[in-house]
VEXKOL-847067 format. One line per 10 residues: their letters; for each residue z, y, x of C-alpha. Coordinates in steps of 0.02 Angstrom, whole numbers, plus 50000, padded with zeros to 5 digits. Each point is the difference from the previous one (the first is absolute). Layout:
# residues N
A) Z/Y/X ~ ...
This chain:
# residues 508
MSGNYYLEML) 47452/49728/51327 ~ 50019/49885/49849 ~ 50003/50113/49845 ~ 50058/50145/50110 ~ 50170/49918/50018 ~ 50093/50019/50164 ~ 50117/49856/49961 ~ 49972/49844/49894 ~ 50127/49862/49976 ~ 49915/49858/49906
DINKTFPGAK) 50078/49846/49918 ~ 50164/50019/50094 ~ 50132/49864/49975 ~ 50174/49985/50073 ~ 50126/49859/49982 ~ 50178/49998/50062 ~ 50102/49838/49999 ~ 50022/49956/49817 ~ 49910/50152/49928 ~ 49823/50068/49988
VLNHIDFKIK) 50017/50190/50006 ~ 49816/50054/50004 ~ 49866/49916/49896 ~ 49816/50046/50033 ~ 50026/50187/50024 ~ 49853/50120/50025 ~ 50039/50174/50065 ~ 49871/50129/50057 ~ 50017/50183/50051 ~ 49877/50136/50052
PGEVRALMGE) 50022/50134/50134 ~ 50094/50151/49932 ~ 50066/49905/49848 ~ 50182/50004/49948 ~ 50038/49833/49918 ~ 50166/49967/49914 ~ 50058/49819/50012 ~ 50121/49958/49861 ~ 50094/49853/49929 ~ 50175/49937/49969
NGAGKSTLMK) 50107/49946/50146 ~ 49939/49829/50051 ~ 49824/50036/49937 ~ 49931/49981/50176 ~ 49966/50181/50052 ~ 50097/49999/50163 ~ 49939/49825/50045 ~ 49818/50054/49979 ~ 50029/50152/50109 ~ 50092/49896/50132
ILGGIYQKDK) 49846/49888/50011 ~ 49894/50156/50024 ~ 50121/50061/50134 ~ 50002/49836/50096 ~ 50183/49963/49963 ~ 49956/49850/49890 ~ 49844/49895/50008 ~ 49903/49950/49845 ~ 49989/49815/49958 ~ 49883/49905/50115
DSGRILIEGR) 49822/49968/49937 ~ 50030/50131/49866 ~ 49929/50174/49977 ~ 49917/50128/50111 ~ 50039/50174/50065 ~ 49854/50118/50031 ~ 50003/50165/50095 ~ 49844/50106/49970 ~ 49914/49844/49932 ~ 50038/49893/50153
EVEINHVDDA) 50119/49852/49986 ~ 50152/50014/50115 ~ 50156/49899/50038 ~ 50168/50089/49988 ~ 50128/49882/50075 ~ 50113/50128/50084 ~ 50060/50178/49981 ~ 49891/50049/50149 ~ 49848/49933/49907 ~ 50040/50114/49853
KKYGISIIHQ) 50018/50150/50115 ~ 49833/49960/50082 ~ 49915/50010/49831 ~ 50085/50165/49956 ~ 50135/49933/49883 ~ 50173/50080/50004 ~ 50145/49951/49888 ~ 50151/50105/49958 ~ 50126/49872/49937 ~ 50127/50030/49863
EISLAENMTV) 50141/49959/50119 ~ 50008/50119/50147 ~ 49961/49914/50167 ~ 50042/50125/50136 ~ 50099/49983/50162 ~ 50153/50106/49962 ~ 50056/50017/50181 ~ 49832/50071/50055 ~ 49931/50175/49976 ~ 49883/50051/49861
YDNIFMGCEL) 49853/50018/50118 ~ 50035/49829/50078 ~ 49992/49923/49826 ~ 49842/50092/49952 ~ 49910/49942/50159 ~ 50076/49825/50003 ~ 49865/49877/50052 ~ 49878/50138/50047 ~ 50097/50095/50135 ~ 49907/50122/50112
DAGIRGFLND) 49990/49957/50185 ~ 50040/50141/50122 ~ 49875/49932/50126 ~ 50140/49942/50114 ~ 50045/49817/49993 ~ 50157/49969/49898 ~ 50009/50177/49928 ~ 49958/50066/49827 ~ 49932/50171/49954 ~ 50154/50054/49901
KEMIRRAQAI) 49948/50183/50000 ~ 49835/49965/49913 ~ 50078/49876/49878 ~ 50131/50129/49952 ~ 49865/50131/49975 ~ 49890/49891/49891 ~ 50145/49926/49902 ~ 50073/50173/49966 ~ 49830/50061/49940 ~ 49985/49863/49869
VDELKVGIDV) 50182/50018/49947 ~ 49975/50187/49979 ~ 49841/49970/49900 ~ 50103/49895/49879 ~ 50133/50136/49998 ~ 50137/49874/50036 ~ 50104/50129/50094 ~ 50069/49897/50145 ~ 49993/49998/50189 ~ 49906/49842/50056
RQKVGELSIA) 50120/49982/50146 ~ 50140/49956/49878 ~ 50058/49821/49982 ~ 49935/49920/49840 ~ 50176/49937/49958 ~ 50057/50181/49981 ~ 49878/50031/49858 ~ 50022/49972/49813 ~ 49909/49855/49916 ~ 49880/50125/49921
KQQMIEICRA) 49950/50071/50169 ~ 49986/49827/50076 ~ 49876/49960/49862 ~ 49898/50152/50047 ~ 49998/49941/50182 ~ 49923/49836/49941 ~ 49863/50102/49917 ~ 49973/50103/50158 ~ 49979/49839/50100 ~ 49865/49940/49880
LLSKAKVIVM) 49909/50167/50007 ~ 49999/49996/50190 ~ 49917/49828/50003 ~ 49837/50071/49928 ~ 49999/49863/49870 ~ 49855/49970/49880 ~ 50114/49919/49871 ~ 50182/50051/49979 ~ 50113/49895/49890 ~ 50151/50094/49932
DEPTSSLTQT) 50131/49884/49924 ~ 50122/50103/49895 ~ 49984/50147/50123 ~ 50095/50123/49891 ~ 50152/49892/49962 ~ 50111/50103/50117 ~ 49910/50168/49993 ~ 50048/50162/49915 ~ 49880/50083/49879 ~ 49948/50124/50135
EIEQLFEQIR) 49965/49859/50122 ~ 49901/49905/49866 ~ 49890/50152/49972 ~ 49972/50014/50188 ~ 49954/49815/50006 ~ 49875/50021/49857 ~ 49923/50148/50090 ~ 49973/49889/50153 ~ 49928/49860/49893 ~ 49872/50121/49929
KLKEDGIAII) 49952/50055/50177 ~ 49981/49818/50053 ~ 49892/49967/49847 ~ 49887/50147/50049 ~ 49985/49923/50174 ~ 49937/49837/49925 ~ 50160/49900/50026 ~ 50041/49874/49864 ~ 50178/49996/49934 ~ 50081/49850/49916
YISHRMEEIF) 50150/50070/49908 ~ 50137/49884/49936 ~ 50127/50083/49885 ~ 50094/49969/49838 ~ 50006/50185/49958 ~ 49871/50027/49865 ~ 49993/50189/50020 ~ 49954/49979/50184 ~ 49864/49872/49962 ~ 49908/50115/49881
QISDSITVLR) 50026/50150/50112 ~ 49926/49926/50159 ~ 49889/49848/49963 ~ 49815/49983/49960 ~ 50012/49819/49943 ~ 50133/49871/49959 ~ 50010/49814/50036 ~ 50130/49896/49907 ~ 50066/49830/50054 ~ 50110/49885/49895
DGALIGTKKA) 50080/49838/50059 ~ 49884/49991/50150 ~ 49841/50024/49898 ~ 49881/50148/49985 ~ 50011/50077/49827 ~ 49872/50137/50030 ~ 49944/50157/50091 ~ 49960/50157/49901 ~ 49976/50185/50028 ~ 50164/50095/49983
CELDNRKIIE) 49923/50112/49865 ~ 49970/49846/49891 ~ 50185/49952/49996 ~ 50166/50068/49940 ~ 50182/49944/50018 ~ 49992/49879/49854 ~ 49840/49915/50058 ~ 50066/49978/50177 ~ 50164/49928/49937 ~ 49908/49877/49889
MMVGRDLDNY) 49892/49945/50149 ~ 50153/49983/50113 ~ 50115/49902/49885 ~ 49881/49924/49873 ~ 50092/50082/49856 ~ 50042/50172/49931 ~ 50164/50072/50061 ~ 50049/50133/49875 ~ 50155/50102/50041 ~ 50034/49902/50159
MRSDAVFDIK) 50145/50116/50042 ~ 50152/49982/49887 ~ 50050/50177/49953 ~ 50078/49962/49830 ~ 50144/49888/50055 ~ 50172/50033/49926 ~ 50139/49984/50130 ~ 50183/49960/49963 ~ 50079/50105/50138 ~ 50183/49967/50036
DVCLEVKNLN) 50131/50047/50129 ~ 49969/50070/50174 ~ 49990/49856/50124 ~ 49943/50093/50156 ~ 50061/50171/50055 ~ 49942/50082/50161 ~ 50101/50151/50056 ~ 49952/50126/50134 ~ 49902/49876/50107 ~ 49945/50069/50169
NKKLKDISFT) 49912/49936/50155 ~ 49863/50063/50116 ~ 49871/50000/49860 ~ 50105/50024/49844 ~ 50097/50154/49946 ~ 50139/49993/49871 ~ 49923/49866/49887 ~ 50095/49973/49837 ~ 49946/49906/49844 ~ 50057/49870/49873
LRKGEVLGFA) 49913/49843/49937 ~ 50048/49914/49838 ~ 49984/49821/49940 ~ 49840/49974/49902 ~ 49908/50154/50062 ~ 49851/50030/50113 ~ 50038/50147/50112 ~ 49837/50063/50075 ~ 49991/50087/50169 ~ 49849/50114/50021
GLVGAGRSEM) 49946/50107/50147 ~ 49863/50023/50128 ~ 49980/49890/50154 ~ 50144/50040/50118 ~ 50115/50065/49863 ~ 50136/49874/50048 ~ 49990/49877/49855 ~ 49980/49844/50108 ~ 50132/50066/50121 ~ 50120/50017/49853
ARAVFGIDRI) 49966/49820/49947 ~ 50024/49935/50177 ~ 50166/50093/50017 ~ 50067/49933/49835 ~ 49949/49823/50049 ~ 50082/50012/50171 ~ 49843/49999/50107 ~ 50019/50180/50061 ~ 50165/50071/50060 ~ 50099/50117/49888
DSGQILVNGR) 50088/50143/50089 ~ 50103/50056/49850 ~ 50015/49975/49813 ~ 50055/49865/49877 ~ 49918/49858/49906 ~ 50091/49935/49845 ~ 49953/49841/49907 ~ 50077/49980/49828 ~ 50123/50140/50041 ~ 50062/49925/50164
EVKIRNASDA) 49953/50068/50170 ~ 49906/49875/50108 ~ 49962/50008/50185 ~ 49819/49949/50025 ~ 49969/49981/50186 ~ 49858/49875/49988 ~ 49891/49905/49877 ~ 50128/49860/49981 ~ 50129/50125/49937 ~ 49874/50066/49875
IRAGIGYVPE) 49957/49826/49935 ~ 50184/49960/49978 ~ 50016/50161/49900 ~ 49864/49937/49882 ~ 49857/50107/50068 ~ 49823/49936/50030 ~ 49862/50093/50093 ~ 49812/49979/49996 ~ 49942/50103/50152 ~ 49847/50111/50014
SRKEEGLVLS) 49929/49899/50146 ~ 49991/49820/49940 ~ 49929/49925/50161 ~ 50121/50081/50121 ~ 50159/49996/49894 ~ 49973/49885/49851 ~ 49921/49839/50061 ~ 49995/49871/50138 ~ 49810/49987/50005 ~ 49994/49844/50107
NSIKFNLTIS) 50104/49902/49875 ~ 49968/49928/49827 ~ 50011/50075/49827 ~ 50145/49882/49966 ~ 50095/50060/50153 ~ 49974/50184/49961 ~ 50040/49988/49815 ~ 50162/49902/50022 ~ 50069/50070/50163 ~ 50122/50118/49912
VLEQFIKGCF) 50070/49866/49882 ~ 50014/49843/50106 ~ 50179/49972/49944 ~ 49937/49965/49823 ~ 49924/49832/50048 ~ 50071/49956/50172 ~ 50173/49918/50006 ~ 50052/49947/50174 ~ 49858/49894/50069 ~ 49921/49967/49830
VNRKKEMELI) 49856/50095/49921 ~ 49974/49991/49812 ~ 49809/49996/50006 ~ 49983/49996/49811 ~ 50103/50159/49978 ~ 49906/50081/50144 ~ 49830/49966/49919 ~ 50062/50056/49829 ~ 50047/50167/50077 ~ 49831/50016/50086
DEYVNKLSIK) 49904/49951/49843 ~ 50098/50126/49897 ~ 49944/50149/50104 ~ 49826/49936/50040 ~ 49970/49990/49812 ~ 50092/50160/49957 ~ 49901/50105/50124 ~ 49839/49897/49995 ~ 49998/49970/50189 ~ 49830/49928/50049
MASAEQLVQY) 50025/49867/50133 ~ 49941/49828/50055 ~ 50178/49931/50008 ~ 50178/50055/50039 ~ 49970/49940/50179 ~ 49856/50122/50027 ~ 50035/50129/50137 ~ 50033/50173/49930 ~ 49880/50078/50126 ~ 49855/49918/49907
LSGGNQQKVV) 50043/50081/49834 ~ 49918/50161/49941 ~ 50102/50159/50021 ~ 50044/50004/49816 ~ 50060/49821/49996 ~ 50103/50031/50157 ~ 50083/50144/49906 ~ 50038/49885/49854 ~ 50088/49880/50119 ~ 50109/50142/50066
VSKWLATKPD) 50045/50054/49823 ~ 50037/49819/49952 ~ 50114/49978/50150 ~ 50112/50140/49940 ~ 49992/49957/49815 ~ 50063/49827/50047 ~ 50163/50079/50062 ~ 50032/50063/49822 ~ 50045/50176/50062 ~ 50098/50124/49896
ILILDEPTRG) 49909/50142/50087 ~ 49819/49983/50060 ~ 49914/50128/50111 ~ 49810/49993/49989 ~ 49909/50102/50133 ~ 49815/50015/49955 ~ 50001/49831/49909 ~ 49818/50012/49942 ~ 49919/50072/50156 ~ 49836/49909/50031
IDIGAKTEIY) 50019/49897/49840 ~ 49860/49987/49871 ~ 50014/50051/49817 ~ 50035/49825/49935 ~ 50140/49973/50125 ~ 50069/50174/49967 ~ 50015/49954/49816 ~ 50107/49852/50046 ~ 50111/50105/50114 ~ 50018/50138/49869
HLIVEMAKAG) 50051/49876/49865 ~ 50121/49919/50122 ~ 50082/50167/50040 ~ 50022/50036/49815 ~ 50069/49826/49966 ~ 50124/50014/50144 ~ 50062/50166/49934 ~ 50017/49928/49826 ~ 50103/49858/50074 ~ 50121/50129/50073
VAVLLISSEM) 49935/50010/50179 ~ 50006/50176/50074 ~ 49830/50037/50077 ~ 49969/50134/50131 ~ 49811/50025/50006 ~ 49911/50093/50141 ~ 49815/50029/49971 ~ 49864/50118/50058 ~ 49900/49966/49842 ~ 50051/50139/49883
EEIMNLSTRI) 49943/49909/49843 ~ 50111/49853/50049 ~ 50154/50109/50024 ~ 49973/50098/49839 ~ 49966/49849/49890 ~ 50134/49882/50063 ~ 50147/50113/50043 ~ 50143/50044/49885 ~ 50046/50143/50118 ~ 49909/50072/50150
VVMYEGRIKA) 50072/50060/50166 ~ 49883/50109/50104 ~ 50026/50011/50188 ~ 49937/50125/50128 ~ 50032/49998/50189 ~ 50148/49882/49990 ~ 50085/50089/49855 ~ 50006/49974/49812 ~ 49904/50145/49926 ~ 50021/49958/49816
VLTEEETKKA) 50069/49867/49882 ~ 49911/49992/49832 ~ 50104/49945/49851 ~ 49938/49867/49880 ~ 49937/50134/49882 ~ 49915/50097/50140 ~ 49921/49841/50066 ~ 49923/49962/49829 ~ 49922/50173/49994 ~ 49955/50015/50184
VQEDIMWYAS) 49823/50026/50058 ~ 49934/49962/50173 ~ 49993/50185/50047 ~ 50187/50019/49969 ~ 50044/49861/50120 ~ 49875/50054/50133 ~ 50074/50176/49990 ~ 50169/49934/50053 ~ 49923/49877/50124 ~ 49918/50145/50092
GRKKDEAE) 50170/50081/50025 ~ 49989/50134/49867 ~ 50103/50038/49846 ~ 49918/49979/49831 ~ 50017/50183/49953 ~ 49940/50061/50171 ~ 49837/50096/50002 ~ 49854/49919/50090
């Protein structure tokens, strides 16, 4: 084996129409090594891994891929599997109408020995064993669609473990996991490492990178910046490698807000997942919603925006009760909503950036049969520049953007509507530090301009630094509402105490 490496990707190039996204990349990993792959959104991380996984092909007459020192061709997903490569993608790709065990064994089903029949009993047994080993706590005969996003993510991991892979790529695997589930995942990664399996770990969470990785590779703008041992780096050095500059105080925690009158009041909201939800939101404030996965934060946002049915309760906008039965009602009431799941709910992936960014504001530049192309492009240019969206052109299909740039398009779409109230559900999930900075500054600027921002985030630092007040939810209920003064003094332990369903003065 060349240099004891299991996998070597040498001089890899990739060009999409109008844009070169990988430029002479070298990437090597040894058995039992945990390698963090880092870079801003659009740096080329996912593209490199999709070439490894057979989803994309490298440019012709360019580069080589070696497995145990032998050159191989990976032109299809099946080729990658044959060479022991398994990829857990950032976006969950499970068949929701099928059972957990069907999903785990998809593509490698067990034959019962009778033509046309599968050995369901043995697949259930094996699938349940691996699920139990991960301590997921589910019955593998359940339908995947009945599970939370966090548990669906764990099923993706189970599927990779079952494949007996030699290299497992994990692309933002903890983005939907609770802290307990993250610890269980890390325990499994350590076991895989002991078994000689190489892990390529893509994440923007610095604390995870240093906790789990042996070495770190950084890409920037499609180029390799360097690979170093994790012990040789710290947060500042990684940030400088990722963005080419120092990002001091990238989270705005010192902003002064001019908070005015109440513009949104939710009273005694109830449905199947929410119980007696009441809160107020004022112009110019950032109201943070904290809680563990499954606490009901996203369900609250969906109910206020008219996606989920409300059984009882009132919603008042600027002191007047409004009936929000669907998203159109919410938009007319001046409410915008950036959903948690950008691909399923925020974008039309098969269409262009231009289409997605302007779909909510077509009336601004379309009069009858006439389209004001100049005004349309001015609008697009405004948000492309404001959020630094990396793209080949406005006609580029959204599906070819990185996850972070896709998220920027979703945010832009709603900012273009000039909402009075903007709900942001996990707006920086899967976004790198540089892009987070832009989103944080944007949130602060919107609040300063008088927009009322409702921010849902699982990143505690984000909630604590950006929020003027914090609402903590637990099992579909509001457990606590921290005042401005309490929010300024709050520590993470205080919020987690409420998020776990306990009172602050309750003995452990």
